[in-house]
BAFIVO-336414 format. One record per atom (N, C-alpha, C, O): atom name; x, y, z. Coordinates in steps of 0.2 Angstrom, whole numbers, plus 5000, padded with zeros to 4 digits. Atoms other than C-alpha are relative to their C-alpha. Example, Ala and Ser with C-alpha at 12.3 -4.5 7.8 and 13.67 -1.06 7.14 Angstrom:
<atom: N, c1: 5004, c2: 4994, c3: 5000>
<atom: CA, c1: 5062, c2: 4978, c3: 5039>
<atom: C, c1: 5004, c2: 5006, c3: 5000>
<atom: O, c1: 5009, c2: 5005, c3: 5003>
<atom: N, c1: 4996, c2: 4994, c3: 4999>
<atom: CA, c1: 5068, c2: 4995, c3: 5036>
<atom: C, c1: 4996, c2: 5005, c3: 5003>
<atom: O, c1: 4999, c2: 5011, c3: 5004>
This chain:
<atom: N, c1: 5005, c2: 4998, c3: 5006>
<atom: CA, c1: 5166, c2: 5108, c3: 5117>
<atom: C, c1: 5004, c2: 5000, c3: 4995>
<atom: O, c1: 5001, c2: 4997, c3: 4990>
<atom: N, c1: 4995, c2: 5000, c3: 5006>
<atom: CA, c1: 5181, c2: 5109, c3: 5105>
<atom: C, c1: 5000, c2: 4993, c3: 4999>
<atom: O, c1: 4997, c2: 4991, c3: 4993>
<atom: N, c1: 5000, c2: 5007, c3: 5001>
<atom: CA, c1: 5182, c2: 5090, c3: 5106>
<atom: C, c1: 4994, c2: 4997, c3: 4997>
<atom: O, c1: 4995, c2: 4992, c3: 4993>
<atom: N, c1: 5006, c2: 5003, c3: 5003>
<atom: CA, c1: 5164, c2: 5088, c3: 5101>
<atom: C, c1: 4998, c2: 5004, c3: 4993>
<atom: O, c1: 4995, c2: 5001, c3: 4988>
<atom: N, c1: 4999, c2: 4996, c3: 5006>
<atom: CA, c1: 5166, c2: 5102, c3: 5088>
<atom: C, c1: 5004, c2: 4995, c3: 4994>
<atom: O, c1: 5002, c2: 4994, c3: 4988>
<atom: N, c1: 4995, c2: 5005, c3: 5004>
<atom: CA, c1: 5180, c2: 5091, c3: 5080>
<atom: C, c1: 4997, c2: 4994, c3: 4996>
<atom: O, c1: 4998, c2: 4992, c3: 4991>
<atom: N, c1: 5003, c2: 5006, c3: 5002>
<atom: CA, c1: 5170, c2: 5076, c3: 5080>
<atom: C, c1: 4995, c2: 5000, c3: 4994>
<atom: O, c1: 4994, c2: 4997, c3: 4989>
<atom: N, c1: 5005, c2: 4998, c3: 5006>
<atom: CA, c1: 5156, c2: 5083, c3: 5070>
<atom: C, c1: 5003, c2: 5003, c3: 4994>
<atom: O, c1: 5001, c2: 5001, c3: 4989>
<atom: N, c1: 4996, c2: 4998, c3: 5007>
<atom: CA, c1: 5168, c2: 5092, c3: 5058>
<atom: C, c1: 5003, c2: 4994, c3: 4997>
<atom: O, c1: 5001, c2: 4992, c3: 4991>
<atom: N, c1: 4998, c2: 5006, c3: 5003>
<atom: CA, c1: 5177, c2: 5076, c3: 5056>
<atom: C, c1: 4995, c2: 4995, c3: 4996>
<atom: O, c1: 4996, c2: 4993, c3: 4991>
<atom: N, c1: 5006, c2: 5004, c3: 5003>
<atom: CA, c1: 5161, c2: 5066, c3: 5052>
<atom: C, c1: 4998, c2: 5003, c3: 4995>
<atom: O, c1: 4997, c2: 4999, c3: 4990>
<atom: N, c1: 5001, c2: 4997, c3: 5005>
<atom: CA, c1: 5156, c2: 5079, c3: 5041>
<atom: C, c1: 5004, c2: 4998, c3: 4993>
<atom: O, c1: 5002, c2: 4996, c3: 4988>
<atom: N, c1: 4994, c2: 5000, c3: 5006>
<atom: CA, c1: 5172, c2: 5078, c3: 5030>
<atom: C, c1: 4999, c2: 4993, c3: 4999>
<atom: O, c1: 4997, c2: 4992, c3: 4993>
<atom: N, c1: 5000, c2: 5008, c3: 5003>
<atom: CA, c1: 5171, c2: 5058, c3: 5030>
<atom: C, c1: 4993, c2: 5000, c3: 4996>
<atom: O, c1: 4994, c2: 4997, c3: 4991>
<atom: N, c1: 5005, c2: 5001, c3: 5004>
<atom: CA, c1: 5153, c2: 5059, c3: 5024>
<atom: C, c1: 5001, c2: 5003, c3: 4993>
<atom: O, c1: 5001, c2: 5000, c3: 4988>
<atom: N, c1: 4999, c2: 4998, c3: 5007>
<atom: CA, c1: 5157, c2: 5071, c3: 5010>
<atom: C, c1: 5005, c2: 4996, c3: 4996>
<atom: O, c1: 5003, c2: 4995, c3: 4991>
<atom: N, c1: 4996, c2: 5005, c3: 5003>
<atom: CA, c1: 5171, c2: 5060, c3: 5005>
<atom: C, c1: 4998, c2: 4994, c3: 4997>
<atom: O, c1: 5000, c2: 4992, c3: 4991>
<atom: N, c1: 5003, c2: 5007, c3: 5000>
<atom: CA, c1: 5161, c2: 5044, c3: 5006>
<atom: C, c1: 4995, c2: 5001, c3: 4994>
<atom: O, c1: 4994, c2: 4996, c3: 4990>
<atom: N, c1: 5006, c2: 5000, c3: 5003>
<atom: CA, c1: 5146, c2: 5051, c3: 4995>
<atom: C, c1: 5004, c2: 4999, c3: 4993>
<atom: O, c1: 5001, c2: 4994, c3: 4990>
<atom: N, c1: 4998, c2: 5000, c3: 5005>
<atom: CA, c1: 5157, c2: 5054, c3: 4979>
<atom: C, c1: 5002, c2: 4993, c3: 4999>
<atom: O, c1: 4999, c2: 4990, c3: 4994>
<atom: N, c1: 4997, c2: 5005, c3: 5002>
<atom: CA, c1: 5166, c2: 5037, c3: 4980>
<atom: C, c1: 4994, c2: 4994, c3: 5000>
<atom: O, c1: 4994, c2: 4989, c3: 4996>
<atom: N, c1: 5005, c2: 5004, c3: 5000>
<atom: CA, c1: 5150, c2: 5028, c3: 4984>
<atom: C, c1: 4996, c2: 5001, c3: 4993>
<atom: O, c1: 4994, c2: 4996, c3: 4990>
<atom: N, c1: 5004, c2: 4997, c3: 5007>
<atom: CA, c1: 5141, c2: 5036, c3: 4968>
<atom: C, c1: 5004, c2: 4995, c3: 4995>
<atom: O, c1: 5001, c2: 4992, c3: 4991>
<atom: N, c1: 4996, c2: 5003, c3: 5006>
<atom: CA, c1: 5155, c2: 5028, c3: 4958>
<atom: C, c1: 5000, c2: 4993, c3: 4999>
<atom: O, c1: 5003, c2: 4990, c3: 4995>
<atom: N, c1: 5000, c2: 5007, c3: 4999>
<atom: CA, c1: 5153, c2: 5011, c3: 4965>
<atom: C, c1: 4995, c2: 4996, c3: 4996>
<atom: O, c1: 4996, c2: 4990, c3: 4995>
<atom: N, c1: 5005, c2: 5003, c3: 5003>
<atom: CA, c1: 5137, c2: 5008, c3: 4956>
<atom: C, c1: 5002, c2: 4996, c3: 4993>
<atom: O, c1: 5006, c2: 4998, c3: 4989>
<atom: N, c1: 4997, c2: 5004, c3: 5006>
<atom: CA, c1: 5138, c2: 4994, c3: 4943>
<atom: C, c1: 4994, c2: 5001, c3: 4994>
<atom: O, c1: 4991, c2: 4996, c3: 4992>
<atom: N, c1: 5005, c2: 4998, c3: 5004>
<atom: CA, c1: 5126, c2: 5004, c3: 4930>
<atom: C, c1: 5003, c2: 4998, c3: 4993>
<atom: O, c1: 5008, c2: 4995, c3: 4992>
<atom: N, c1: 4998, c2: 5002, c3: 5008>
<atom: CA, c1: 5128, c2: 5004, c3: 4911>
<atom: C, c1: 5003, c2: 5007, c3: 4998>
<atom: O, c1: 5000, c2: 5012, c3: 4999>
<atom: N, c1: 4995, c2: 4995, c3: 5003>
<atom: CA, c1: 5142, c2: 5015, c3: 4903>
<atom: C, c1: 4997, c2: 5001, c3: 4994>
<atom: O, c1: 4997, c2: 4996, c3: 4990>
<atom: N, c1: 5003, c2: 4999, c3: 5007>
<atom: CA, c1: 5135, c2: 5024, c3: 4888>
<atom: C, c1: 5005, c2: 5004, c3: 4996>
<atom: O, c1: 5009, c2: 5008, c3: 4999>
<atom: N, c1: 4996, c2: 4997, c3: 5004>
<atom: CA, c1: 5144, c2: 5030, c3: 4874>
<atom: C, c1: 4997, c2: 5001, c3: 4993>
<atom: O, c1: 4995, c2: 4997, c3: 4989>
<atom: N, c1: 5002, c2: 4997, c3: 5007>
<atom: CA, c1: 5138, c2: 5041, c3: 4859>
<atom: C, c1: 5005, c2: 5002, c3: 4995>
<atom: O, c1: 5009, c2: 5006, c3: 4997>
<atom: N, c1: 4995, c2: 4996, c3: 5004>
<atom: CA, c1: 5147, c2: 5044, c3: 4843>
<atom: C, c1: 4996, c2: 5004, c3: 4994>
<atom: O, c1: 4992, c2: 5001, c3: 4990>
<atom: N, c1: 5005, c2: 4995, c3: 5007>
<atom: CA, c1: 5139, c2: 5058, c3: 4832>
<atom: C, c1: 5006, c2: 5002, c3: 4995>
<atom: O, c1: 5004, c2: 5007, c3: 4992>
<atom: N, c1: 4995, c2: 4997, c3: 5003>
<atom: CA, c1: 5156, c2: 5060, c3: 4823>
<atom: C, c1: 4998, c2: 4996, c3: 4993>
<atom: O, c1: 4994, c2: 4991, c3: 4993>
<atom: N, c1: 5001, c2: 5004, c3: 5007>
<atom: CA, c1: 5157, c2: 5055, c3: 4804>
<atom: C, c1: 5005, c2: 4994, c3: 4999>
<atom: O, c1: 5006, c2: 4991, c3: 4994>
<atom: N, c1: 4995, c2: 5006, c3: 5001>
<atom: CA, c1: 5170, c2: 5042, c3: 4808>
<atom: C, c1: 4999, c2: 4995, c3: 5006>
<atom: O, c1: 4997, c2: 4997, c3: 5011>
<atom: N, c1: 4999, c2: 5005, c3: 4996>
<atom: CA, c1: 5172, c2: 5026, c3: 4817>
<atom: C, c1: 5005, c2: 5002, c3: 5006>
<atom: O, c1: 5009, c2: 5006, c3: 5004>
<atom: N, c1: 4995, c2: 4998, c3: 4995>
<atom: CA, c1: 5181, c2: 5029, c3: 4835>
<atom: C, c1: 5002, c2: 4993, c3: 5004>
<atom: O, c1: 4998, c2: 4988, c3: 5003>
<atom: N, c1: 4998, c2: 5005, c3: 4994>
<atom: CA, c1: 5189, c2: 5017, c3: 4848>
<atom: C, c1: 5001, c2: 5003, c3: 5006>
<atom: O, c1: 5005, c2: 5007, c3: 5007>
<atom: N, c1: 5000, c2: 4997, c3: 4993>
<atom: CA, c1: 5186, c2: 5021, c3: 4866>
<atom: C, c1: 5003, c2: 4994, c3: 5003>
<atom: O, c1: 5001, c2: 4988, c3: 5002>
<atom: N, c1: 4996, c2: 5003, c3: 4995>
<atom: CA, c1: 5198, c2: 5014, c3: 4878>
<atom: C, c1: 4998, c2: 5001, c3: 5007>
<atom: O, c1: 5000, c2: 5007, c3: 5009>
<atom: N, c1: 5002, c2: 4997, c3: 4993>
<atom: CA, c1: 5191, c2: 5014, c3: 4896>
<atom: C, c1: 5005, c2: 4998, c3: 5004>
<atom: O, c1: 5004, c2: 4999, c3: 5010>
<atom: N, c1: 4996, c2: 5002, c3: 4995>
<atom: CA, c1: 5206, c2: 5006, c3: 4904>
<atom: C, c1: 5001, c2: 4992, c3: 5000>
<atom: O, c1: 5006, c2: 4990, c3: 5000>
<atom: N, c1: 4999, c2: 5006, c3: 5001>
<atom: CA, c1: 5201, c2: 4989, c3: 4904>
<atom: C, c1: 4996, c2: 4997, c3: 4995>
<atom: O, c1: 4997, c2: 4991, c3: 4994>
<atom: N, c1: 5003, c2: 5000, c3: 5004>
<atom: CA, c1: 5190, c2: 4989, c3: 4890>
<atom: C, c1: 5001, c2: 5003, c3: 4993>
<atom: O, c1: 5002, c2: 5009, c3: 4993>
<atom: N, c1: 4999, c2: 4996, c3: 5005>
<atom: CA, c1: 5192, c2: 4993, c3: 4872>
<atom: C, c1: 4995, c2: 4998, c3: 4995>
<atom: O, c1: 4995, c2: 4992, c3: 4994>
<atom: N, c1: 5006, c2: 5001, c3: 5004>
<atom: CA, c1: 5176, c2: 4996, c3: 4861>
<atom: C, c1: 5001, c2: 5004, c3: 4993>
<atom: O, c1: 5004, c2: 5009, c3: 4993>
<atom: N, c1: 5001, c2: 4995, c3: 5006>
<atom: CA, c1: 5174, c2: 5002, c3: 4842>
<atom: C, c1: 4994, c2: 5002, c3: 5000>
<atom: O, c1: 4989, c2: 4998, c3: 4999>
<atom: N, c1: 5006, c2: 4997, c3: 5000>
<atom: CA, c1: 5160, c2: 5014, c3: 4841>
<atom: C, c1: 4998, c2: 5002, c3: 4992>
<atom: O, c1: 5001, c2: 5006, c3: 4990>
<atom: N, c1: 5002, c2: 4998, c3: 5007>
<atom: CA, c1: 5152, c2: 5016, c3: 4823>
<atom: C, c1: 4998, c2: 5008, c3: 4999>
<atom: O, c1: 4995, c2: 5011, c3: 5003>
<atom: N, c1: 5002, c2: 4993, c3: 5002>
<atom: CA, c1: 5150, c2: 5033, c3: 4815>
<atom: C, c1: 4992, c2: 5001, c3: 5000>
<atom: O, c1: 4988, c2: 4998, c3: 4997>
<atom: N, c1: 5008, c2: 4999, c3: 4999>
<atom: CA, c1: 5133, c2: 5040, c3: 4820>
<atom: C, c1: 4997, c2: 4995, c3: 5005>
<atom: O, c1: 4991, c2: 4994, c3: 5004>
<atom: N, c1: 5002, c2: 5006, c3: 4996>
<atom: CA, c1: 5131, c2: 5025, c3: 4833>
<atom: C, c1: 5001, c2: 5001, c3: 5007>
<atom: O, c1: 5004, c2: 5006, c3: 5009>
<atom: N, c1: 4998, c2: 4999, c3: 4992>
<atom: CA, c1: 5132, c2: 5022, c3: 4851>
<atom: C, c1: 5001, c2: 4992, c3: 5003>
<atom: O, c1: 4998, c2: 4988, c3: 5000>
<atom: N, c1: 4999, c2: 5007, c3: 4997>
<atom: CA, c1: 5136, c2: 5007, c3: 4863>
<atom: C, c1: 4999, c2: 5002, c3: 5007>
<atom: O, c1: 5001, c2: 5007, c3: 5010>
<atom: N, c1: 5002, c2: 5000, c3: 4993>
<atom: CA, c1: 5130, c2: 5003, c3: 4881>
<atom: C, c1: 5005, c2: 4995, c3: 5003>
<atom: O, c1: 5005, c2: 4989, c3: 5000>
<atom: N, c1: 4995, c2: 5006, c3: 4996>
<atom: CA, c1: 5144, c2: 4993, c3: 4892>
<atom: C, c1: 4995, c2: 4999, c3: 5006>
<atom: O, c1: 4995, c2: 5003, c3: 5011>
<atom: N, c1: 5004, c2: 5002, c3: 4995>
<atom: CA, c1: 5131, c2: 4984, c3: 4902>
<atom: C, c1: 5004, c2: 4998, c3: 5006>
<atom: O, c1: 5009, c2: 4994, c3: 5006>
<atom: N, c1: 4997, c2: 5001, c3: 4993>
<atom: CA, c1: 5133, c2: 4984, c3: 4921>
<atom: C, c1: 5007, c2: 5000, c3: 5001>
<atom: O, c1: 5010, c2: 4995, c3: 5004>
<atom: N, c1: 4994, c2: 4999, c3: 4999>
<atom: CA, c1: 5149, c2: 4990, c3: 4919>
<atom: C, c1: 5004, c2: 5004, c3: 5006>
<atom: O, c1: 5009, c2: 5004, c3: 5008>
<atom: N, c1: 4998, c2: 4996, c3: 4994>
<atom: CA, c1: 5150, c2: 5003, c3: 4932>
<atom: C, c1: 5005, c2: 5005, c3: 4999>
<atom: O, c1: 5005, c2: 5009, c3: 4993>
<atom: N, c1: 4996, c2: 4993, c3: 5001>
<atom: CA, c1: 5164, c2: 5016, c3: 4933>
<atom: C, c1: 5006, c2: 4996, c3: 4998>
<atom: O, c1: 5008, c2: 4991, c3: 4999>
<atom: N, c1: 4994, c2: 5002, c3: 5002>
<atom: CA, c1: 5180, c2: 5015, c3: 4924>
<atom: C, c1: 5006, c2: 5001, c3: 5005>
<atom: O, c1: 5005, c2: 5005, c3: 5009>
<atom: N, c1: 4995, c2: 5000, c3: 4995>
<atom: CA, c1: 5196, c2: 5012, c3: 4932>
<atom: C, c1: 5004, c2: 5006, c3: 5000>
<atom: O, c1: 5007, c2: 5007, c3: 5005>
<atom: N, c1: 4995, c2: 4994, c3: 5000>
<atom: CA, c1: 5204, c2: 5028, c3: 4927>
<atom: C, c1: 4997, c2: 5005, c3: 4995>
<atom: O, c1: 4991, c2: 5007, c3: 4994>
<atom: N, c1: 5002, c2: 4995, c3: 5006>
<atom: CA, c1: 5204, c2: 5041, c3: 4912>
<atom: C, c1: 4997, c2: 4995, c3: 4995>
<atom: O, c1: 4997, c2: 4989, c3: 4995>
<atom: N, c1: 5004, c2: 5003, c3: 5005>
<atom: CA, c1: 5195, c2: 5036, c3: 4896>
<atom: C, c1: 5003, c2: 5003, c3: 4994>
<atom: O, c1: 5004, c2: 5009, c3: 4994>
<atom: N, c1: 4997, c2: 4997, c3: 5007>
<atom: CA, c1: 5204, c2: 5038, c3: 4878>
<atom: C, c1: 4996, c2: 4998, c3: 4995>
<atom: O, c1: 4995, c2: 4992, c3: 4993>
<atom: N, c1: 5003, c2: 5001, c3: 5006>
<atom: CA, c1: 5195, c2: 5041, c3: 4863>
<atom: C, c1: 5005, c2: 5001, c3: 4994>
<atom: O, c1: 5009, c2: 5005, c3: 4993>
<atom: N, c1: 4994, c2: 4998, c3: 5005>
<atom: CA, c1: 5206, c2: 5038, c3: 4848>
<atom: C, c1: 4995, c2: 4999, c3: 4992>
<atom: O, c1: 4991, c2: 4995, c3: 4991>
<atom: N, c1: 5004, c2: 4998, c3: 5006>
<atom: CA, c1: 5200, c2: 5044, c3: 4831>
<atom: C, c1: 5006, c2: 4997, c3: 4994>
<atom: O, c1: 5012, c2: 4996, c3: 4995>
<atom: N, c1: 4996, c2: 5002, c3: 5006>
<atom: CA, c1: 5208, c2: 5037, c3: 4813>
<atom: C, c1: 5004, c2: 5006, c3: 4998>
<atom: O, c1: 5010, c2: 5004, c3: 4999>
<atom: N, c1: 4996, c2: 4994, c3: 5003>
<atom: CA, c1: 5214, c2: 5054, c3: 4807>
<atom: C, c1: 5002, c2: 5007, c3: 5004>
<atom: O, c1: 5005, c2: 5012, c3: 5002>
<atom: N, c1: 4999, c2: 4993, c3: 4996>
<atom: CA, c1: 5214, c2: 5066, c3: 4822>
<atom: C, c1: 5004, c2: 4998, c3: 5006>
<atom: O, c1: 5006, c2: 4992, c3: 5007>
<atom: N, c1: 4996, c2: 5001, c3: 4994>
<atom: CA, c1: 5224, c2: 5067, c3: 4839>
<atom: C, c1: 4994, c2: 4996, c3: 5005>
<atom: O, c1: 4988, c2: 4997, c3: 5004>
<atom: N, c1: 5004, c2: 5001, c3: 4994>
<atom: CA, c1: 5216, c2: 5057, c3: 4853>
<atom: C, c1: 4998, c2: 5004, c3: 5005>
<atom: O, c1: 5001, c2: 5009, c3: 5006>
<atom: N, c1: 5003, c2: 4996, c3: 4996>
<atom: CA, c1: 5206, c2: 5064, c3: 4866>
<atom: C, c1: 5000, c2: 4995, c3: 5008>
<atom: O, c1: 4998, c2: 4990, c3: 5008>
<atom: N, c1: 4999, c2: 5003, c3: 4993>
<atom: CA, c1: 5209, c2: 5059, c3: 4885>
<atom: C, c1: 4995, c2: 5004, c3: 5005>
<atom: O, c1: 4995, c2: 5010, c3: 5006>
<atom: N, c1: 5005, c2: 4998, c3: 4995>
<atom: CA, c1: 5193, c2: 5061, c3: 4897>
<atom: C, c1: 5002, c2: 4999, c3: 5008>
<atom: O, c1: 5004, c2: 4993, c3: 5010>
<atom: N, c1: 4999, c2: 5001, c3: 4994>
<atom: CA, c1: 5197, c2: 5063, c3: 4915>
<atom: C, c1: 4996, c2: 4995, c3: 5004>
<atom: O, c1: 4990, c2: 4997, c3: 5004>
<atom: N, c1: 5003, c2: 5005, c3: 4998>
<atom: CA, c1: 5192, c2: 5047, c3: 4924>
<atom: C, c1: 5000, c2: 5001, c3: 5008>
<atom: O, c1: 5003, c2: 5006, c3: 5011>
<atom: N, c1: 5003, c2: 5005, c3: 5004>
<atom: CA, c1: 5185, c2: 5038, c3: 4932>
<atom: C, c1: 4993, c2: 5003, c3: 4998>
<atom: O, c1: 4991, c2: 5008, c3: 5000>
<atom: N, c1: 5007, c2: 4998, c3: 5004>
<atom: CA, c1: 5169, c2: 5040, c3: 4921>
<atom: C, c1: 4995, c2: 4994, c3: 5003>
<atom: O, c1: 4997, c2: 4988, c3: 5003>
<atom: N, c1: 5004, c2: 5005, c3: 4998>
<atom: CA, c1: 5154, c2: 5032, c3: 4929>
<atom: C, c1: 4992, c2: 5001, c3: 4996>
<atom: O, c1: 4991, c2: 5005, c3: 4992>
<atom: N, c1: 5007, c2: 5001, c3: 5005>
<atom: CA, c1: 5135, c2: 5027, c3: 4923>
<atom: C, c1: 4997, c2: 5007, c3: 5001>
<atom: O, c1: 4992, c2: 5008, c3: 4997>
<atom: N, c1: 5004, c2: 4994, c3: 5000>
<atom: CA, c1: 5129, c2: 5044, c3: 4929>
<atom: C, c1: 5002, c2: 5006, c3: 4994>
<atom: O, c1: 4999, c2: 5011, c3: 4994>
<atom: N, c1: 4997, c2: 4995, c3: 5006>
<atom: CA, c1: 5139, c2: 5052, c3: 4914>
<atom: C, c1: 5000, c2: 4995, c3: 4994>
<atom: O, c1: 5000, c2: 4989, c3: 4995>
<atom: N, c1: 4999, c2: 5002, c3: 5006>
<atom: CA, c1: 5140, c2: 5048, c3: 4896>
<atom: C, c1: 5005, c2: 5003, c3: 4996>
<atom: O, c1: 5006, c2: 5009, c3: 4997>
<atom: N, c1: 4995, c2: 4998, c3: 5004>
<atom: CA, c1: 5154, c2: 5048, c3: 4884>
<atom: C, c1: 4997, c2: 5002, c3: 4993>
<atom: O, c1: 4994, c2: 4998, c3: 4989>
<atom: N, c1: 5003, c2: 4999, c3: 5006>
<atom: CA, c1: 5149, c2: 5058, c3: 4869>
<atom: C, c1: 5005, c2: 5004, c3: 4995>
<atom: O, c1: 5008, c2: 5009, c3: 4997>
<atom: N, c1: 4995, c2: 5000, c3: 5005>
<atom: CA, c1: 5159, c2: 5059, c3: 4854>
<atom: C, c1: 4998, c2: 5005, c3: 4994>
<atom: O, c1: 4992, c2: 5004, c3: 4991>
<atom: N, c1: 5002, c2: 4996, c3: 5005>
<atom: CA, c1: 5159, c2: 5073, c3: 4841>
<atom: C, c1: 5005, c2: 4999, c3: 4994>
<atom: O, c1: 5009, c2: 4994, c3: 4994>
<atom: N, c1: 4996, c2: 5000, c3: 5006>
<atom: CA, c1: 5169, c2: 5077, c3: 4824>
<atom: C, c1: 5006, c2: 5002, c3: 5004>
<atom: O, c1: 5007, c2: 5008, c3: 5005>
<atom: N, c1: 4994, c2: 4999, c3: 4996>
<atom: CA, c1: 5186, c2: 5076, c3: 4834>
<atom: C, c1: 5001, c2: 5003, c3: 5006>
<atom: O, c1: 5006, c2: 5006, c3: 5009>
<atom: N, c1: 5001, c2: 4998, c3: 4993>
<atom: CA, c1: 5179, c2: 5079, c3: 4850>
<atom: C, c1: 4999, c2: 4995, c3: 5004>
<atom: O, c1: 4998, c2: 4989, c3: 5002>
<atom: N, c1: 5005, c2: 5006, c3: 4995>
<atom: CA, c1: 5173, c2: 5070, c3: 4865>
<atom: C, c1: 5000, c2: 5002, c3: 5008>
<atom: O, c1: 5004, c2: 5005, c3: 5011>
<atom: N, c1: 5003, c2: 4997, c3: 4994>
<atom: CA, c1: 5165, c2: 5075, c3: 4881>
<atom: C, c1: 4996, c2: 4996, c3: 5005>
<atom: O, c1: 4992, c2: 4992, c3: 5002>
<atom: N, c1: 5006, c2: 5002, c3: 4996>
<atom: CA, c1: 5156, c2: 5070, c3: 4896>
<atom: C, c1: 4995, c2: 5003, c3: 5001>
<atom: O, c1: 4995, c2: 5010, c3: 5001>
<atom: N, c1: 5006, c2: 4997, c3: 4999>
<atom: CA, c1: 5139, c2: 5073, c3: 4899>
<atom: C, c1: 4995, c2: 4997, c3: 5006>
<atom: O, c1: 4996, c2: 4991, c3: 5007>
<atom: N, c1: 5004, c2: 5004, c3: 4997>
<atom: CA, c1: 5126, c2: 5070, c3: 4912>
<atom: C, c1: 4994, c2: 4996, c3: 4998>
<atom: O, c1: 4990, c2: 4999, c3: 4994>
<atom: N, c1: 5006, c2: 5002, c3: 5004>
<atom: CA, c1: 5114, c2: 5056, c3: 4908>
<atom: C, c1: 4993, c2: 5003, c3: 5002>
<atom: O, c1: 4991, c2: 5004, c3: 5008>
<atom: N, c1: 5007, c2: 4998, c3: 4998>
<atom: CA, c1: 5097, c2: 5062, c3: 4906>
<atom: C, c1: 4996, c2: 4997, c3: 5007>
<atom: O, c1: 4996, c2: 4991, c3: 5008>
<atom: N, c1: 5005, c2: 5003, c3: 4994>
<atom: CA, c1: 5085, c2: 5060, c3: 4921>
<atom: C, c1: 4996, c2: 4995, c3: 4998>
<atom: O, c1: 4996, c2: 4990, c3: 5001>
<atom: N, c1: 5004, c2: 5005, c3: 5002>
<atom: CA, c1: 5074, c2: 5050, c3: 4911>
<atom: C, c1: 5001, c2: 4993, c3: 4997>
<atom: O, c1: 4998, c2: 4988, c3: 4996>
<atom: N, c1: 4997, c2: 5006, c3: 5002>
<atom: CA, c1: 5086, c2: 5038, c3: 4905>
<atom: C, c1: 5002, c2: 4995, c3: 5004>
<atom: O, c1: 5005, c2: 4990, c3: 5002>
<atom: N, c1: 4998, c2: 5005, c3: 4995>
<atom: CA, c1: 5088, c2: 5029, c3: 4921>
<atom: C, c1: 4994, c2: 4996, c3: 5001>
<atom: O, c1: 4994, c2: 4991, c3: 5006>
């Protein structure tokens, strides 16, 4: 009985660990919106993109970032967002701020 319980528990733990990793392996589009009054540079780890003030960018079929994302402002401290950031999230830049938000359900 104890070995069967351990097997079930081990299987559940494996399934829980697999789900987040699988969700981050999708090669969907990574979205960035810049609601700030200034252009910003977003560094995903293997890509660097400039996003115009009041604009946005979609990295098509990019998938997840390899790690943290850095948002660089011209006259403010940079902001580091913990990664990996995946297509089910979008990077939203404000006036000296940056945050991760879920992608709206109707956007997929």
